[in-house]
Structure formats: C-alpha cells, structure tokens
C-alpha positions in Angstrom: -0.1 0.1 -0.2 2.5 2.6 0.8 4.8 1.7 -2.4 1.3 1.9 -4.2 1.1 5.8 -2.3 4.4 6.6 -3.5 3.9 5.9 -6.7 0.8 8.0 -7.3 2.0 10.5 -5.4 4.7 11.2 -8.4 3.9 13.3 -11.4 2.8 11.4 -14.6 6.2 10.5 -16.4 7.0 11.6 -20.0 9.2 9.2 -22.1 10.1 11.9 -24.1 13.1 13.9 -22.5 15.8 11.9 -20.2 16.2 15.3 -18.1 13.1 15.5 -17.0 12.8 11.5 -16.4 15.8 11.5 -14.0 14.3 14.3 -12.4 10.8 12.9 -11.9 12.5 9.6 -10.6 14.3 11.5 -7.9 11.2 12.8 -7.3 9.3 9.5 -6.8 12.1 8.3 -4.6 12.1 11.0 -2.5 8.5 10.9 -1.7 8.6 6.5 -1.6 11.5 7.3 1.2 9.4 9.7 3.3 6.3 7.3 3.1 8.1 4.3 4.3 9.5 6.0 7.1 6.1 7.3 8.4 3.6 5.3 10.2 1.4 4.5 7.7 -2.8 5.9 8.9 -4.7 3.5 11.1 -2.2 0.6 10.7 -2.6 -3.0 11.7 -1.3 -4.2 14.6 1.3 -5.8 13.0 2.7 -2.8 11.1 2.6 -1.1 14.4 4.6 -3.4 16.1 7.3 -3.7 13.1 7.5 0.2 13.6 7.7 0.2 17.5 10.5 -2.4 17.7 12.5 -0.8 14.9 12.3 2.8 16.5 12.8 1.8 19.9 16.2 2.2 21.5 17.1 -0.6 22.9 16.0 -3.8 20.6 16.9 -6.5 23.6 13.0 -6.7 25.8 12.9 -9.6 26.8 9.5 -11.6 25.7 7.7 -12.6 28.8 5.3 -15.6 29.4 1.8 -15.1 28.0 0.2 -15.9 31.2 2.4 -13.7 33.3 2.5 -10.6 32.0 2.8 -6.7 33.4 -0.1 -4.5 32.7 2.3 -2.4 30.2 3.0 -5.3 28.1 2.0 -5.1 24.4 0.3 -8.1 23.4 2.1 -9.4 19.7 0.0 -12.2 17.8 2.1 -14.3 16.3 1.3 -17.2 14.2 -1.7 -17.6 16.5 0.1 -17.4 19.9 0.3 -14.8 21.7 3.6 -12.9 23.1 4.7 -10.1 24.8 7.2 -7.6 25.1 7.4 -4.9 28.5 7.7 -1.7 26.5 9.5 -0.6 29.6 12.1 -3.3 29.8 15.7 -2.7 29.2 18.9 -5.1 28.9 19.5 -4.6 32.0 15.6 -5.9 32.8 15.8 -9.1 31.9 14.7 -11.6 34.2 17.3 -13.1 35.9 17.9 -17.3 34.7 18.7 -19.7 37.8 19.4 -23.6 37.7 18.0 -26.1 40.1 18.6 -29.8 40.1 16.2 -31.6 42.1 15.5 -35.4 43.2 12.8 -37.3 45.0 12.3 -41.1 45.6 9.0 -42.3 46.1 6.6 -44.9 45.3 6.1 -43.6 42.1 4.3 -46.4 39.8 2.4 -44.6 37.9 5.2 -41.7 36.5 4.3 -42.4 32.6 1.2 -40.4 32.9 3.1 -37.3 34.6 5.4 -37.0 31.4 3.3 -34.9 29.3 1.7 -32.3 32.0 5.2 -31.7 33.2 6.9 -31.9 29.1 3.7 -29.5 28.5 3.9 -26.7 31.3 7.9 -26.6 30.9 7.1 -25.5 27.0 4.7 -23.6 28.2 6.7 -21.5 30.2 10.3 -21.9 28.0 12.1 -23.5 30.7 14.6 -26.2 29.2 16.7 -29.0 31.3 16.6 -32.8 31.7 14.1 -34.2 33.7 14.2 -38.3 34.8 10.5 -40.0 35.2 11.0 -43.4 36.9 8.9 -46.1 39.5 11.1 -45.0 42.1 10.8 -41.5 41.9 12.2 -38.2 40.2 15.8 -36.2 39.2 16.4 -33.3 36.8 17.8 -30.2 36.6 16.0 -27.5 35.2 16.8 -23.1 33.5 14.5 -20.6 33.2 13.6 -17.5 35.2 13.1 -17.7 38.8 8.7 -16.9 38.0 8.8 -20.1 35.6 11.0 -22.6 37.6 9.2 -21.9 40.7 5.9 -22.8 38.9 7.1 -25.8 37.4 8.5 -27.0 40.9 5.1 -25.9 42.4 3.4 -28.3 40.3 5.6 -31.4 40.7 5.0 -31.2 44.2 1.8 -31.1 43.8 1.6 -34.6 43.9 2.1 -35.7 47.5 4.5 -38.6 46.8 6.6 -35.9 45.3 7.0 -33.3 48.0 9.9 -32.4 50.0 11.9 -32.7 46.4 15.6 -32.2 47.1 17.0 -29.0 45.5 20.4 -27.0 44.7 20.1 -23.7 43.1 23.0 -22.0 40.9 23.3 -18.9 39.2 23.9 -18.8 35.4 26.7 -16.1 34.1 25.9 -12.8 32.5 27.1 -15.0 28.7 24.6 -17.3 29.7 22.2 -14.7 30.1 23.1 -12.6 27.0 23.2 -15.7 24.8 19.8 -16.7 26.3 17.4 -13.3 25.6 19.1 -13.1 22.3 22.0 -10.2 23.0 25.0 -12.0 21.0 25.7 -13.1 18.2 26.3 -16.7 19.9 22.3 -17.3 20.7 20.5 -19.5 18.0 18.0 -16.6 17.7 16.9 -13.0 17.4 17.4 -9.9 19.4 14.8 -9.7 22.0 13.9 -13.4 21.6 14.0 -16.0 24.6 15.8 -19.3 23.9 15.9 -22.1 25.7 18.9 -22.0 28.0 21.4 -25.4 28.4 19.5 -27.9 26.0 17.5 -27.1 22.7 14.5 -28.2 24.6 13.1 -30.1 27.4 13.5 -33.6 27.5 11.8 -35.7 30.1 12.1 -39.0 30.0 10.8 -42.5 31.4 13.1 -45.0 32.9 13.6 -47.7 35.6 15.1 -45.5 37.8 16.5 -42.0 38.3 19.8 -42.7 39.2 21.8 -46.0 37.3 22.8 -48.8 40.3 21.3 -51.9 38.4 20.0 -53.7 41.8 16.1 -53.2 42.3 16.6 -54.5 45.6 18.1 -51.2 47.2 15.0 -49.1 48.0 15.7 -45.5 49.7 12.6 -44.8 49.9 12.5 -47.5 52.8 16.1 -47.0 54.0 18.5 -44.8 53.8 21.7 -43.3 55.9 22.1 -40.4 58.0 21.9 -37.1 56.3 24.8 -34.3 57.4 24.7 -30.6 57.0 27.4 -29.0 55.2 28.1 -27.1 58.2 29.0 -30.5 59.9 30.4 -32.4 57.0 34.1 -31.1 58.2 34.1 -32.6 62.1 33.0 -35.7 60.5 35.3 -36.3 58.0 38.0 -35.3 60.2 38.1 -38.4 62.4 40.6 -40.4 61.8 37.9 -43.4 62.5 35.9 -42.0 59.3 36.1 -43.7 56.2 35.3 -41.3 53.6 34.2 -42.3 50.5 33.7 -40.8 47.5 30.8 -42.3 45.1 31.3 -40.5 41.9 33.2 -41.8 39.0 36.5 -41.5 38.2 36.8 -38.6 36.0 34.4 -36.2 38.6 36.8 -37.1 41.3 40.0 -36.6 38.9 39.3 -32.7 38.9 38.2 -32.7 42.9 37.2 -34.4 46.2 37.2 -33.8 49.8 40.6 -34.5 51.8 41.2 -38.1 53.1 38.7 -39.7 50.5 38.6 -43.3 48.6 38.3 -43.2 45.1 36.4 -47.2 44.0 38.0 -45.8 40.8 35.2 -47.2 39.2 33.7 -45.4 35.7 29.7 -45.7 36.4 27.5 -46.2 39.3 26.3 -49.4 39.1 30.0 -50.8 39.9 29.9 -49.2 43.2 28.4 -52.7 44.4 31.0 -54.6 43.3 33.5 -52.6 45.0 32.2 -52.7 48.1 32.2 -56.0 48.2 35.7 -56.7 47.2 36.8 -54.4 49.6 35.5 -55.7 52.6 35.6 -58.9 51.0 32.0 -59.8 51.3 30.0 -62.9 49.9 28.0 -62.2 47.7 25.4 -65.3 49.3 22.3 -64.0 51.1 23.6 -66.0 54.0 26.9 -63.7 54.4 25.5 -60.6 53.3 23.3 -61.0 56.8 25.3 -62.6 59.0 26.6 -59.7 61.5 27.2 -59.0 65.3 25.0 -58.1 67.5 25.8 -54.2 67.7 26.0 -54.7 63.6 30.4 -53.7 63.7 31.3 -57.0 61.6 30.6 -59.0 59.0 31.9 -62.4 57.9 34.4 -62.0 54.5 35.1 -64.4 52.3 37.9 -66.3 54.5 35.9 -66.8 57.2 36.8 -64.2 60.0 34.9 -61.3 61.3 35.9 -58.1 59.3 35.6 -54.7 61.1 32.9 -52.4 59.2 34.1 -49.0 59.8 32.0 -46.1 60.2 31.2 -44.2 56.2 30.8 -41.1 55.3 29.9 -40.8 51.5 29.4 -37.7 49.4 28.8 -36.8 45.9 27.4 -33.8 43.2 23.7 -33.3 44.6 23.2 -36.2 46.9 20.8 -38.2 45.2 23.9 -41.4 44.9 24.4 -41.1 48.1 21.1 -42.1 48.9 21.5 -45.0 46.6 24.7 -46.1 47.9 24.1 -45.7 51.9 21.1 -47.3 51.4 23.0 -50.5 50.0 25.3 -50.2 52.5 22.6 -50.5 55.4 21.5 -53.5 53.5 25.0 -55.2 53.8 25.3 -54.9 57.7 27.0 -51.1 58.1 25.4 -49.3 60.7 26.9 -46.2 61.0 26.6 -44.7 57.3 26.2 -41.0 56.7 25.9 -38.9 53.6 26.2 -35.5 52.8 23.0 -33.4 52.3 22.6 -31.5 49.3 26.2 -33.0 48.2 29.0 -31.1 47.1 27.2 -28.4 45.3 25.4 -27.2 49.0 28.8 -27.6 50.6 30.3 -25.1 47.6 27.4 -22.7 48.0 27.3 -22.6 52.1 31.1 -23.2 53.1 33.4 -20.5 53.3 36.1 -21.3 51.4 38.4 -20.0 54.0 36.9 -23.2 56.0 36.5 -25.7 53.4 38.0 -29.0 53.2 37.4 -29.4 49.4 40.3 -29.4 47.0 39.7 -28.3 43.6 36.8 -28.7 41.1 33.1 -29.7 41.3 32.0 -31.5 37.4 28.6 -30.8 36.9 26.5 -32.2 34.3 25.9 -29.4 31.9 27.4 -26.1 30.2 29.1 -25.4 33.1 31.2 -28.4 32.9 32.6 -27.3 36.8 31.9 -25.1 39.3 34.2 -23.8 42.4 33.2 -22.2 45.7 29.6 -20.0 45.8 29.1 -22.3 42.9 31.1 -20.8 40.1 31.5 -22.1 37.0 35.4 -23.2 37.3 37.8 -23.3 34.9 37.5 -27.1 32.8 36.5 -27.2 29.7 34.3 -30.6 28.0 36.0 -33.4 25.7 33.2 -33.9 23.2 35.1 -36.9 21.8 34.5 -38.7 25.1 32.6 -36.3 27.8 35.5 -35.8 30.2 36.6 -32.6 32.0 39.8 -30.9 30.9 42.1 -28.4 32.4 44.0 -26.3 30.4 47.1 -27.6 30.8 45.4 -30.9 29.1 44.5 -28.8 26.2 48.4 -28.0 25.9 48.7 -31.8 24.9 49.3 -33.0 21.3 46.5 -35.3 22.0 44.0 -32.6 22.7 41.9 -31.5 19.3 38.5 -29.6 19.9 35.7 -32.1 19.3 37.9 -34.9 18.6 40.4 -36.2 21.4 41.5 -35.6 25.2 44.7 -37.0 26.5 41.9 -39.0 28.3 40.5 -40.6 25.3 43.0 -40.4 22.5 44.7 -44.1 22.4 40.9 -45.7 23.3 40.2 -44.0 19.7 40.6 -45.5 16.5 41.8 -43.4 13.3 38.1 -43.9 11.7 36.5 -42.6 14.9 38.8 -39.5 15.1 37.9 -38.8 11.0 33.8 -38.5 11.8 34.5 -37.0 14.9 36.9 -34.4 12.8 33.5 -34.5 10.0 31.0 -33.6 12.3 33.1 -30.7 13.6 34.2 -29.5 10.3 30.0 -29.4 9.3 29.7 -27.5 13.1 32.4 -24.5 12.5 30.6 -24.3 8.7 27.3 -24.5 9.3 26.5 -24.3 12.8 23.3 -25.8 12.9 23.7 -29.2 11.7 25.9 -31.5 14.1 28.8 -30.4 16.6 29.4 -30.2 20.3 27.1 -26.4 20.3 24.2 -28.1 18.0 21.8 -25.4 17.5 24.2 -22.3 18.3 25.8 -21.5 14.9 29.8 -20.0 15.0 29.6 -16.6 14.2 33.3 -16.7 12.7 33.0 -20.1 10.3 36.7 -21.5 10.0 37.3 -22.6 6.4 40.1 -25.6 6.6 42.5 -24.8 3.9 45.8 -25.9 5.3 47.8 -26.4 8.5 46.9 -23.2 10.3 43.1 -24.2 9.8 44.1 -27.6 11.7 45.4 -26.4 14.6 42.9 -23.9 15.2 40.3 -27.1 16.1 42.9 -27.6 19.1 41.3 -24.8 21.0 37.4 -24.4 22.1 35.3 -21.8 20.7 34.0 -19.6 23.4 30.1 -21.0 24.5 
C-alpha cells in the first residue's frame, strides 16, 4: 500500500525528455522514502509492532510468559500465539535465570502419566533442561526465569508423593544470560527473543531408575543413611575413625574431592556395589551378607573371619547417588552410614572457602562443566570425544583436538572414529546448525579448512 501511494504521488513521467525523466525518478524516490519513514494511517497491529521495534532505542526486550505479563506490556499476535514485550524493559531488566537441580525418591508406579503435563508446562513457560521419571521417583535439572522454574517445581510437588524435593540452586553467567535473551552473535535467536538456555528443549524421559544402580532391591524410600548438614561435615570427615568414600566416577574425582576421600576407581555408578564387595571381602550369598555381630559392626568375610566395618561418610555431586549407596551399605550390615546432605554443591554454596576441606573443582552435568566455591563456573572444559572434563594444561597436549579427542580418550579411539569426529566438527564450524558439540548454536566466525593452520585452530575451544 505504501509503495502504491508513493508511485501515485509522483507526477506522470513523460518519455520524451531524458532530463525530465531523471528528475521525476528522483521525486518519486523521495516520496517513497518519506512514506516508508512515517507510520501509516490506521495501521494494523503487525505494522505498528514492527515500527515500534524498529524505532526503539534498545531492541533487547525479553519475551515474557503469556500468563504473567505486566499491565504495560504490548500483546503481539504471532502465528496464533500471544507473546508479550514489556515496553518499559531494557537489557538490564531481563528476569535473571536460575538453574535448579532436584530429586525425590518416592513410590511412583504411575510416573508415565506425569510426563506429558510436565513437559507441556515446561515448554509453555520456556523452561529447558532434563528430567527423569521412574517408578522410584524423579530427578532433574532445569533452567529458566525464577518465576517459571518455581511454577514448574510447584507443579511437581502438587503430587503429594513428590513433596519435599531436595533442591540445589545455581546462578548462571552473564554470558549465558545474554545468549538466552538473544543479545550475542552466539545466540540461536534474534534480539529480544527468549531461547532455551542449556538445551534445545526440555527432555522428560521415562526410565527404570532415576539414577542407575542396577540393583532393584535397593530402596532409599525404606532405608537410607543419616544426613549430615554441610556445616557439620568437616568435623565428621576429619575424624580418623571415619572412612570417607567418594561415590562418583573417576573422571569426576580427578578434578576435585574432599581431603582423605577414598576413590573407588569406578567409571559407572552401577559398579559401586562390586567395589564394596571387593573392598570388604564380602560374600555375595544372602547368608553372608546378613551375617553380623549383635552391634552390627562386623560381617563375615570370604575367609570366614569377622571383618570390621567402619563408620562411613559418603558424598556425591547433589546427594542422589548417596541415597542409593547408603541404602546399599545398610543392607550389607553397615550401621554407621552418613552422607552429605545436598552433596558437594550444597557444601560449596554454604561453606566459606577459608573453612572448606574441598580440593579442586566439582564436575557438573551441564555446560558449566565444573563449579568452584560459591557455585561460580570453574576452569574446566569438556572433551566432546569422551565427555570428560579437561583442564587448560590438558589442552596443551598434542593429543588434544577440539571436538575430537583429549589425553584421556586419544589412545582408545580408532582413526576412523577420530575422522568422523573431525567431519562433524567441520560441519559445525561451517554451518553451525547441524551436528557439532554446540548443536543449534551457529558459529559467528566459520572456519575454512585449507591448510595446516586451520587444523591447529581446531585444538582450541570456541567461546560458548
């Protein structure tokens, strides 16, 4: 319509005089420019929206949840859905994002019916993350605005069986805030749009266990060790009579642990029961597992002698693995079994660094890779070849190649596997959207591989 008005507003253009033709073209162009620069009369909602967005001094307004927008918000019909933009917001007014990890063991046989309403709510509120539902309860980690995350957690706990979730909250970095709200070239969406934070969408999976242990007879809902508050943990593990056990995997323990902690040297949690049996020379027969003295501090070993069972203090990242591990130890005859309430994350959140007995960084299963005291992101990166944490020192190794291998997996990968990984990485760096470790996030500076220097550049991680 604007184009038609501009053309009609220009005088008739005669074809007999060239000079006149050029002057009339200039007049038509001027009229067109003026028309497009002004807001049309009686504009429809969509042009009015586009005009307000184009003339705004700051294009970083966040998309709010349609159910919770302020009275000053502008409603935007987009593809049948109503989204809102707060007309008074700016880059500093975006709702802060939070990451909350949570779990709850419960008798939950009808867990499958809980999946769809939970997933629908998360998608409606733009909450992303991963959640596992199983007959034994729920386990998950989600990210979004505080209001949205709290609504999801309230919905979960509306089921009486899931009330009392054990939760740990972590902040996000300013860079991740910017990516989420479309403020950087690393963001998969445009400015002012909300994007899923850590994952492309929320994943709600149905599994047999919320944490894989491999022994269905272990039920934390019936028997579990004693919880120890973070402020009381130091005294317990400093006692020489206490055996401190880290129930995490080797690659997690490698970058950080508590002083005096024993490393079971397992690469999967389901191997923990075997380590306990071997460590304390326990018979696997039901008779020997249940044999103990009256005070429960001894158990019969394979050679028939009584083996003393120590006081045990165990810990893991957030506490969930210790629930099963402590229940397992109690079933084996251990009487003094303690575990850190809230896990390492709660300890790092509450205990000052000057009083801490923690050494190193704590591995986490999201894009932070590791955290330090105060739950601030650590220095480790992730090897996308084996999903293990790597330090800055590891990345100096000739075995380190970004997206392909690191010193911990280089020798275990065939050349064919490495070449496939290189092809996937090239695809990501060239096109961004398909494949690669940062799937869905386009590389703003694609790398063109044409020589040795290009190959070397792949050894260093992109800023994500």
